[in-house]
N, C-alpha and C positions, 0 to 999 in steps of 0.2 A: 643459709640453713640447710637447704636441700644438698648443697655441696658438702657439707659436714656429714649429713646422713649417708651420702654416696661414699665417702672416704671411710667412714666406720663400717659400713656394711662390706665394702671391698676388702677390708683388714679383718673380717669376721668379728668385729666388736658390735654385735647386733644388739646387745643390751643398751649400749650407748646410742646407737642409731635409733632404736625404738623409743628411748626416752626423749630425744630430741624431736622426733616425729610426733609423739604425744603432746609434748610442751607446746608445739606450734600448730597443733590441729591437723596435722597431714595424715588423716585417716587411712587413705588408700596405702601409704607407705607403712603405717603402723601394721596393718593387716598382711601385707606382702612380707615384711620382715619378720613378723611374729610367726608366720607359717614356716620360715626357715629356722627359727630359733629353738631354744630348749623348751621342754614341756612347762617349765617354771615360767618362762617368758610368755608362753601361749596363754597360760592361765591368768597371768597378770594383765595381759592385754584383752583378754576376755573380760575381765573385771572392768576395765577402761570402757570397752564398748558397751557393756551392760549399764554402766552409769550414764553413758551418753544416750542410751535408749536404741542403740543399734543392736537389737537382740539376735538377728540372724548371724551376725558376725561373732558375737558372743557365744552363741551356742556351738558354732563350728570350732572356735578356739578352745572353749572348755571340753569338747568331745576329743579333739586332737591332742589336747594337753593332759588327757587321761581322767578328767573329771567328768565322767559320762552321767553321773547323777545329776550334778548341777546343770549339765547340758539338757538332760531330759526334762528336769523340773522347769527350767526356763522355756524350752521349747513347748511344753504342755501349757504353761502359764499364758504364753503369748500366742497359742494356737498355730504354731509354726509347723504345720502337718508335713511338709516336705523334710524339714529337719528332723522330726520325730522319726519318720521312715527311714532316713539315713542312719540315725543312731540305732534303730531297731534292727536294721539289716547288718549292721556291723557288730552286733553282740557276739561274743564268744564265750565258750566255757570259762569259768573263773572270773567273769565280770561281777560287778556288784549285784547281789540277788535283787536288791530293790530296783535297780535299773532294768533288770531282765523282767521283773513282774510288770513294771509300767510298760515295757515294750510289748509284753504279751497282751495286756489290756488294749494298747492302741491298735495292735495287729488284729485282735479280735473284732474290735469295733469298726475295723476297716475291711473285714472280711478276708484277710490274708492269713487263712487258717494254717496253710503248710508252714509258714515261717514261725507261727505262734506255737505249733506243735514242736518244732525243732528246739525253740528255747525252752519249752516245757520240759523236754527231755533232758536238756543240759541243766536244768534246775532240779532234776530228779523227780518230777511230778509225772511219773509214768502212767498212772491210772487215768489221770486227767488228760494227758496227752493222747492216750489210746481212745479215750471216750470222745474227745474232739474229733480226732482224726476219723473215727467211725461215723459220727453223727453229721460231719460236714464233707464226707466223702473225700478226705485227703488221701492221694496216692502216696504211700510210703516209699521213701528210697531205701536201698538196702541197708545203709548204715543206720538209718533211723530205726528200721525194723529190728536189726540186731540189738540196739540199745534198749528196745521195748521188750525184748524177750526176757521172761523171768527165769532165774537160775533153776537148775535141775534140784529136785528135793526128794528126800525118802518119805516125808509125811504125805499119807494117802489123800487127805483133804486138799493139801496144796498142789498135788500131782494133778487132780481133776481141774483144779482152777487154772494150772499152768497149761493144760492141754486146751482148755477153752480159750485162754488168751492167745495162744499160738495158732489157733484156727482163725481167730479174728484178724490177727496180723497177717496170716496168709492170704485172707480174703482181700485185704487192703493192698497187699503187694501185687496180687494178681490183677488188679484194675489196670 
């Protein structure tokens, strides 16, 4: 069987190689092959590992396979803090907002405020991001500060508010 897996993998028939490895319980091979395979195969293998109770492998494959929500839910459910942190640090603009919110909650609980502020900015929660950055003494990077700056306005009330916000941002950037 291992020989068949080897030949299938050498000929880039990873789906077949993974199926044989799963059918014979060759979990290390399933993991290795899945990491080289398509996202669809990664998610299918993640499901395989989830059923087998190998949650760390399932989380890794769900995340790499593009199903970050499932990866985050599973990691939280089984308290896989390292995996949660990996998912949280890998978030990007455009990711599922629910995953981003869970990432923020995790980061806040673990006092990783700078990363939480970055994700809040990407979610568009600028007031909350600014408040946390201020209360937790987060040093703002230039790109973060630029995203937090409110747009110019002609409204006199909003002008005053904008100036106050810019002063707060300037203080945090100065640190």
